[in-house]
N, C-alpha and C positions, 0 to 999 in steps of 0.2 A: 250448700248446706249438707253434712253428713245428716250428725247428729238431729234432734227435734229439740234436744234440750237437755244440760249440763245429769238432768237426771237416766238417761238413755245409756251417754258411755260410764255416768258408775256401774249399770247391773249392768254392759256389756263385762267392763272391765273385775269385774268381783268373780262372775261367770266365770271371764276363765284363766283363772289365779282357784278357782272352788274347783274348776276340772284340771288343772296340776299339779295339786293340789293333792287330789286324789287318787291319780294317779304313783305319785310320791306310796303318797302311805301305802298301795291296797298292791304293788309291784310285789314279787316274792323275789324280782333280783337284784340289783344290786350294783351302784354304782360303781365303789373300785371295788375288788377280786379281793381274796383274806392277804394273798398272795403279798399285793401289791398296800396293804397295811400295816402288814406285819415292818416291809423297809421300812417304815416314815416308821414306827414305834420303838426300829432296834438302833436310833443313830444314840449313839457312843457319845457324843458329846460331853465336854464333860467343863467344856469354855461359863466362868460365868461374870457376871455382868460388878461391872466398881455399882462400889458403893453410893448412895448420897449421905449428904445430908440438911438441914434444913435448921440453915443460921439465922 
């Protein structure tokens, strides 16, 4: 048995996720550059979706 009880698994998972969260919130860098985000938001597609009716 790797873990002695379910509480030990929960403590390990909580610590791992807390460390990941700190890495995301404290890092000065970005995952996507401003140029790549600008490309996402310059989409000029004007396609409209069909309307639906609730009969």
